[in-house]
N, C-alpha and C positions, 0 to 999 in steps of 0.2 A: 245767293240766299240758299239756295237748295241742299248744298255741300255743309253749310254750317248746320241746318235742319236735321242732316243725315248723321253729322256728329253727334248732335244731342241724342239722335236715337240710338246709336252705338254706344253712348254711354249710359244711356237709361237701361239697353240690353245688358251691359255688365252689371249694373246695380241689381237687376231682375235674377242674373245669372247667381251672383253673390247671395241674394237673400232664398234663391231656391237651393242653393247647393251647400251653401256655407252653414253649417248650423252656430257658428259664432256669430254670424252676420244677424241671424235671427235674435241673439241675445243681444247684440248691440242694439237692435232695432227695440226690443222690448225696454231696454235701459232708455233708450232715449226719447221712447213715448212717457215712461216712468218720470224722467226729469222734465220733461215739458209740462206734465200734468202739476206736478210738485211746484213747479216754477210758478205756474199760474196759480195754483192754490194758495201760494204764498205771496202773491204779488210782488214779483221781484222786480227791482227797478234795472234800467237800461243796461248799466255798467254790468250787473250780475248776470243778465241774458248774454251780454257778448261775451263773457268770460266761459258760460257752458257753452255756448255756441262753438266757440273756438276748440273747446275741449271736446265736445261731440264730432266735431269736423276732422279734428285730428286723427280720433280713432277710426272714423270711418274711410279717411283716406289711407291710414296705416293698414286696416283689414283689405282695401280695394287692392294696394301693392302686395299684400302679402298672397290673396288669390291669385292675382296676375303671375307673380313669380313662381307660385308652384304650378301652376298650368304649363309655364314656360319650362320650369326643369322636367316636369313630366314628359312634355314633348322633346327635350333635348337629352334626356336620360330615362328612357323607359325602364331600364334595369337599376337596380340599387347600386348607388355610388357615394361614396362617402363625401364627396363634393356636394353632391346633389343634397344629402341630408344636412349638410354644413349649411348651405343656402336656406334651405326652407325653416330650420331650426333657427337662423339668424332672424329671417322675415317674420317669424311667428312670436320671436324676442321684441321684434319693433311693434308688433300691436300689443304686447303686453305691457310695454314700455307707456305706450299712447295710453292704454285703458288704465294704467295704475296712475299716469298724471291726472286723467280725467277724475278718476274716483278722487284723488285729492282735492283737485279743484271742487268739484261735487259737494266735498265735506264742508271745505270752506266757506262755499258760496250760500248751501243750502242748510247747514248745521245749525248757524245762529237762528236764523227765522224760522226753522222746524222747532229749534228748541223751545224758542219763545212761546209759539202756539201751543205746543205740547204742554208745557208747565202752565201757561195760563187756563188751558182747559182742564188740568186737573186740580187746579185750584177753585 
């Protein structure tokens, strides 16, 4: 049981490291909070929450993998190397793809009820 608890401590330490050192992780945190607040305000149904949860989780997982890969590459190749740049750029592309997909899901899930609320408010 103690080793399981320690594993959670390590995972939370990694999350804390990401939030302290990675500006994009703080952007993801703000976006996550905004999506959650908007979803609550729009009173989304369970399937909509599930889609948003998957999208948000994929972005966070991609950011964690990117951060880990960058640290490992920096350790393995402290000097500039074209292969190190390729590894970092490709990991960053993974985050970009996940974030782009999350934006698309967010627009599909949040867009229609938000549009309905806004047009009802304006009329």
